[in-house]
N, C-alpha and C positions, 0 to 999 in steps of 0.2 A: 370535903378536904380542900383546903386552900392550896393554890399553886406553890406557895413558898414551902410547903411541907414536902415537896418533891425536891430532889437534888437539882439545883439550877444548872442550866446548860453552860458548859465551859469547854473551850478548845483552843489549842495553840497551833498556829499555821506556820509551816516551813515551806518555802519555795526553793526548788532546785534549778540549776542552770539548764537541765534537760527538759524543763517544763513540768516535771512531776510536782505534785502538791502533797504534803504530808500533814495530816491532822492528828494531833496528840491530845489525849485527855490530861490536863495538868494535875489532876487528882490521882495519886497512885492507888493501885489496888491494895486494900488493907490486908493484913495478915489473916490467914484463914487455914483451917485444916486441909491437908492435901487430898483428902478423900471425901466425897460428898456424903457418904454414909456416916462419917464421924460426926458431922453436924446434925444429921437426922437423929442419930442414936442418943444424943444428949437429951432429947425431948422425952425419951423413955425413962429418964431419971427425973427430969423437971416436972413433966406432966404425964405420968404413966397412964392415967385413965382417960386422957383426952382422945378424941377421935382423930386418927390419922387418915384413914381411908374408909369410904363407904360406897356400896353399890346396891343396885336393885335386883341382883341375881337371886332368883328363887322367891322373891317377894316384890312384885311390881308396885305395891302400895306402901311398902316400908323400906327401911334402909338396913342392910347388913353391914355392920361396923367392925373395924379393926382398930384397936387402941394402939398408942405408941408402945406400950409395954408388950402387947401381943406382936406388934411389928418386929420388935427387937428379938423376941423369942422365935417366931416363925422363920425369920430370915436366917437366923443362926442354924436352925434345924435343916432348912432347905440348903444352906451353904454346905453343911456337912454332907447332905445327901448328894449334892452335885459332885463333890470330890470323891465320894464313895462310888459314884456311877462312872467315874473315869473322865469327867469333863476337865479339860486342861486348856492352857493358853493356845495350844495347837489344835485342840478338838473342842471348839466352843459350844455353848448352849444355843440352840436355835429355838426361838419362841414364836409361836403363831397363835394369836389370840386377839379377840376384841378386848377393849378396856374392861378390866375386872380386878378384884382384889388379888386373886391368885397370880395374875400377870405381873402386878407390881411386886408381890412377894418374890417371885422367881427372879426378876431383874435385880432387885437389891440384894438378894441372896448371892447371886453371881458376883456382884460388886464386892461383897464381903469376903467371898472365897477367892477373890483375885483371878477369876476366870471370865472371859468375855461372854457377853450375851448379844445375840443378833435377833432383835425383834423384827419380824417380817409382816408386811401387810397381808391380811388373809386373802387378798385378791390373787396373790401369787399361787396359792394352792387351791383356789376355787375358780379361777378364770379359765378362759379357753386356750391360753397360750402357755403350755407347760415348759417351754424353753427357758423362760426367765427363772423359774424355780430350779430347773436343772443347772443353770449357770451359777446360781447362788450356792447350791449344794456342792458343786465342784470346787468353787473358790473357798467356801467356808469349812468343809469337811467336819460337820458337827459331830460331837461325841454323844449328844443327847438332844432329843427334840421334845419339847413340851407344847401341847396344843390344847385349846379350850374344848374342842369337840372332835373326837377321833372319827366319828361318823361323817363329819363334814370334810375334814382334811385328809383322812386316811387314804382314800383311793389315790390321790395325787402323790402323797408322800410314799406310798408303797411302790408306785411306778418309778419314783425318782431315787429313793434311798435303798430300795431292796429290803433285805432282812437284817443287814449288818448293824444298823443304827437303832438303838432302842427309842421307842416313842412312849411318852407318858401323857395321859389325857386328864384334864381338870375335872371333867364330869364323867359319870359312870361309863365304864368301858371294860371289856375283857382284859385281863392281865394287870400289870402294875399301874396304879393310878396316882394322882397328885397327893391324895391323903396318905399314901404309903411313904412318900418322900418326907412328909411332915413328922413321921414317927422316928426319924433319925435323932440321935443324941449328940449334940455338939461335943467334940473332943479336941485333943491336942493338935490333930492335923488341921482343923479349921483355925484354931488359934494361931498356929504357925503361918498358915496361908494368909490370914488376915493381917498379921504383923508384917508380912513381906510386901504387901501392896504399897506401891509408891505412886507419886504423881504420874510417872511414865508408864505405869501398868495400864494395859488396854482394858477399858471398862465395857465398851459397847462397839459393835459394828453396825452401822446404819446403812442399809442399801438404798441408794438413790432410785428414783422411779425408772430409770433406764429407758426414757422415751426415745432416745436416739441410739440405742444399742443395749447391750447386756448391762444389767444393774451393776453399779460400782459400790464396793463396800468401804465407806468412809470410816476410818478408825477414830474412835472417841476415847481419849485417855481419861484417867481419874482427874488429872490436872485440868483438863478442859471442862469437865462437869463442875468441879469444885470452884474454879475461878469464875465460871459463868454465874453460878449461884451467888457467889460473893458480890459480883458486879451488880446483880439484880438487887441484892440487899442494900448496896450503897446507893443505887438509883431510887429505890423506894424505901427510905428509912422508916416510914410509918409502920412497916410490917414488923419491926422490932417491938413496937408498943401494942400492936393489934394483929396477932397472927391471922393470916387471911383465911377466909371461908370461900371456897370456890366450887361451883358445879360446872363441869366441863366435859365436852364431847371429843375434843381434839385427839386423834389417835396417838397412842404411845409409841407406835412404830415409826413415827415421824418426829423430827427434832423439836418442833414447836410444842407439841403436846407432851412428848416423853422426856425431854430435857428441860425446856424452859418452864413450862407450867408445873409439871409434877415436882421437879426439884425445888422450884420457887416456893411451893406450898409446904412441902415436907421439911425443908431446911429452916423454915421460919416457925415451925411448930403449928402450922395451920391444919385445916380439915379439908380434904379433897373428896368431893362427892362425884362419883362417876355418873355422868349424864348418859342415859340410855336412849336419848333422842338424838336429833341431828338437824342442822339447818337445811332440810330438804322437805318438799311436800310430803305430808304424812308423818313427819318426825318433829317439826318445829314446835308444835303445841306441847309435846312431851318435854322438849328442852326447856321451854319457859316455865312449865309447871314444876319441873325439878328445881330450877333455880329459885322460883318463888317459895318453894317448900323449905329450902335451906337458908334463904335470905342472904345472898352472897355479899361479901365486902369488896370483891373484885370480880368483874365479868370480863372474860377474854373471848375473843371471837375473830373471825374474818369479817371484812366489810360486808360481804354478802350475808353472812350469818347475822350481823347486827341489823341489817335492813329487815330481815325476816322476823327477828325478835321484836323490833320496834312495831311492826304491824300487829303482831299478836297483843302486845301490851297496850297499844292504842285501842284495841277492841275489847279489852277486859280490864276495867279499873281495879277489880279485886286482886287479880294477879299482879298488876302494876304496883299496887300498894305494898304487897309483900316483897316483890322483886327489888324495890328501891328502899326498903326499910332501913338498911344499914350499908348501902352501896357507897364506896369511896372512889372507885377507879373503874373506868371503861378502857380496856386495852384492845387494840386492833393490830393485826399483822397480816402479811402476805401481799398487801397492796394498800394504796392510799384510801382514806375515807372520804367518799364524795360529799360535797357540801349538802346535798339533799338529805343524806342519811344523818349527817352530823346535826343538822337543824331539827330533824325529827327527834333525835335523842335529847337535844337541848330542851325541846318543848316537853318531853316526858319528864326530864329531870326537874324542870321548873314546876311541873304539876304534882309530881309524886315524891321526889327525893326529900329525905328528912335532914340532909346536910349536903354541903357542896360536893360535887362529883367532878373529877378531872378526867380528861382524855389523854391517853399515852399510847405510844407506839414504839416499835423497834425494828431493826433490820439485821439479818444475818443469814447464814446458810447451814446446811447439815455439817459442813466442814469447820464451822466456827462455833458449834455446840449449843445454841445457834447465835447467842447475843454478840453483836459487833457494834451496833450503834443504838442509842436510846433517844427517843423524842419525848421530853418531859414538859414541853411547852406548846401553846396553841399556835401552830405555824399557819401562815396564810396560804401556803402552797399545799395542795393535796398530796404531792409526792415527796414531802420533806421527811427524811428518816432520822433527823436529829444529828447528834455528835457522837464521837467514839465513846464506848463504855469505858469505865475505869480499867486500866491495864491494857487497853487496845489502841493500836495505831492504825489509821486508815490512810492508804496511799491512793491518790488519784493519778493514774499513769496514763499519759497521752497514747491513744491508739486510734489511728485513722481519723484524726480531727475530733475525737471524743475522748472521754476519760473512762478507763476501767477502774472499778473499785477493787482494791486489794487490801488484805488484812494481815496484820502481824500481832501476835500476843500469845498468852498462855492458853487461850481458848481455841487455837488453830490446830487442826489435825496434823499428824505427822505424815499422813498419806492414805493410800488405798490398799486394802488387803490383797496381797498377791498380784499387784499390778504396778511394778516399779516404773514402767515407762509413763503410765498415766500419772503416777505420783510426781515424777520429775517434771512433767509438763505442767503440773498444777501450780508450780511456784516460779517466781521470777528470780533473777540473779541476786536479789537482796533477801530472799527467803520469804517474801510476801505471797500469801495465797491469792491466786487469781480467781475472783468470784465469777467472772463473766458478766457481771452487771455493770451498766454504765451510769454515770452520775456527774454532777457538777456542784460547785459551791452555790448556796442560796444567795449569798452576798460576798463578793470577792474580798472585801475588806473587813468582814465580820464573821470569822469562822464559827463563832458561837451561834450564828443563825442557822447552822445545819447544812446538810447535804441534800440535794434533790436527786432522787433516783430516776433514771430515764429508761429503765427496762433492761432486757437481756441483749447483749451484743449479738448473740446468735439469732434472736428473734427479729431484730431490726434488719431491714433489707434496703436495697437500692432499686429504684425504678429504672427503666431502660435508659432514662436520661442521665443516670448517675446520681440522682438526688436521693439522700438517705431518708428513710421513713422511720420515725420513732413510734414503734407499734404500741408500747405500753401507754405512752401519753395520749396517743390518738384514741385508743380503746377507752381510756378513762373519760375523755371528753365526750365521746359518743354515748357511753352508758349514762353519764350524768344527764345528757339531753333526752335520751329515750325515757328515762324514769323507770318505775317499777315493772312496766309490762315487758321489758326485755331483760332476760337473765344474763346473756353474754353476747359478745360480738367478736368475730374473728376477721382480721384484715387480710385480704388477698391482694397481691400485686408484685411479688418479687420478679424483677426483670420484665415487668409489663410497662405499658405506657401510662397506666392510671390505677387508681385504687378502687376496690370493690369490697363489700361487707357481707359476711354471712351472719345472720341474726338468729339467735335462739330466744324464743319467747319464754315468759313465765306464765304458764297456763292459768294458774290461780288468779294472778293479777289481771290477766286478760279477761277472764270470766267476770271479775268484779267490774271491770270497765264496761263490758258489752252487755252484761246481764244474761248472757247465753251460756248454756252448759255444753259448749262445743268441745271437741277434741282437737288435736294438733292441726289437722288439715283444715277443719272448719275455722279455727281461730286464725290461722295464717291467711285465710282468704276473706276474713271479715272486713267489711269496708271501714269500720271504725278503727280497727287495728292497723290496717294498711295506711289509713290517713294519718294516724298518730306517728307511725314510723316515718312516713315521707315528710311530714311537717318537721320532725326532729332533725332529719338529715338536711332539709332545706335551711333550717336555722343554723345548723352547724356549718354548712357550706357558705352561707352568707358571711360568716366570720372567719372562715378558713379557706380562702381561695387558692392557696398554694397547692401545687400538685402533690406534695408530700402529706397533705391533710384533707384534701377534698375527696369525698366519696362520690364516685360517678354512677355507680349502680349497686343495688343490694338485692339479696335474696333472703326471704324469711323461710327458714327451714321448718319442716313439718315433723320434727323429732326432737327429743331431748339430747343433751350431751351424754355420752356413753362412758361411764367410769371404767367399765370392764375393758373397753378398747383403748384406755389410756387417754381419753379426751379430757378427763378431769384428774387433777392431782389429789393427794390425800387431804390437802387443805381446802379443796373445793374450787381451786382456780383452774382456768382453762389452759390446755396444752395446745397452743396455736399450731405447732408443726403437725401434730397428729390429726387435728381437724382438717387442716388444708390437704393433707395426704389422702384422707378418707373422702373428702369432698372435691377431689381434683377435677372430676368431670363437671361438677356444678360451677367451679371457678372458671374452667375453660369456657363454659357457655356464657357466663357473665361477661367476661372480657371480649368474647367473640361478638356478643350483642352490642357492646360499646363500639367496637371497630366497625360493625355493619352500619350502625347509626351514623358514625362519623363519615363513612364513605357515601 
């Protein structure tokens, strides 16, 4: 696909006397149905027999498929069942499930019935910290809970919910099951409820990870979801001529997977194949095999996921031929795409793709549903997030010598469920949502050149000298220098005299390099690994002598990142604050060693 088939970048810049910058998209958001389901249900009339959703549940070698006609029928039945069960705007549906057809049916049924759905990460009911689930239940007050497997989630839910809230299981379980809900016959109550749904109706409650406290329930309205889907269609007009085919693992309890990807595919009449793999050791080959089987037109992933997929494709020409057979677009989100990974993909595209393939990215938050900016051009900067999406205004507000990115538009949340104080604090006096991300213009006189994101304001810190450290940018530079043997790096140094780094290895790539089948401890002590890490840091320091970028000491950890402890987000990105808290003793030792050497 040639670049001109994507909507060109356009932005209008407005400067205010107080130093604030406003970026407007000059192209208005086109008229669209106010409810995301309206757009999807049109496909049940146009292409009733086309595949809407498919998964591997029950048949790991084949695909279980749901057509658009069946989607319309089952979501109506389930919508009626939700209303019959007493689910209301005040007593929402709570959904705990891995990605599967039934989870999508339940969510869109709730949309049609005009009742909110709150999809939770399964980690809340399977992890070691029950307080987060308890906090969510207290805030949400669910009228019904649907889970994929009651034997997995039942114990935690029983301890939290008691016996007053009914629970329905998607797979075999005593009592009422998901199949029973599908027996409902849609009637006038559903028709009336569906007709009453407006753009202001709450569609979804998405609970943030809660890494710094109890999870917050971000309200997502129908207007947010519908306007986001329309903005994507305007950004990628080729989807109107070629409905996308996507194989994707991104969790639907997160805004990237559940809002951006799923709605993008279904509102354009595409086919969504649920990937039962994941970009983790032991799951990445399955991810690539699934994609190669369906021959996607769009591949969406995190930069880390793209890195792992590229390695598999490099090693297997047959998979690569199928993977690239009809690919048109590679999309990455959650952080910039390092040059090394981009070059690997360009080489694969040149070798295997049957037509041109473009790289795209975007930026947003749970509270913006999530699309706020779109990157439809090949930017020279790794951290360029593009320009505001249609209908969105981006404000760069001066904060302590930096700019905070703030968003206004139909895609922005009205607030947090049951938390009026946090809702009020989330908006400035002009009604712009404060994202907490910092950024700046890529080119002060060319707004169409995009915005450079510079990390989280809360993650950035000052050294004892008062110098600010841009953590996101520093991590990106270090990871690029380390190459594939390092999975993640965490920067230590708040209120210290210098910076230190905690390094998490990629065992598979380390074993490839060393030729040894060692485990974490052996790999961390391997002379070749230590030499590679030190050489990368030396190269980095040679080009980054300032105290805000120079790494004085490092520690190679002998363990992986722990998702259950909150060290990894649902998108697979590191939570710096959690890692630093858990490794506080190691950080103290690193900085003490620096001080001892200096004295």
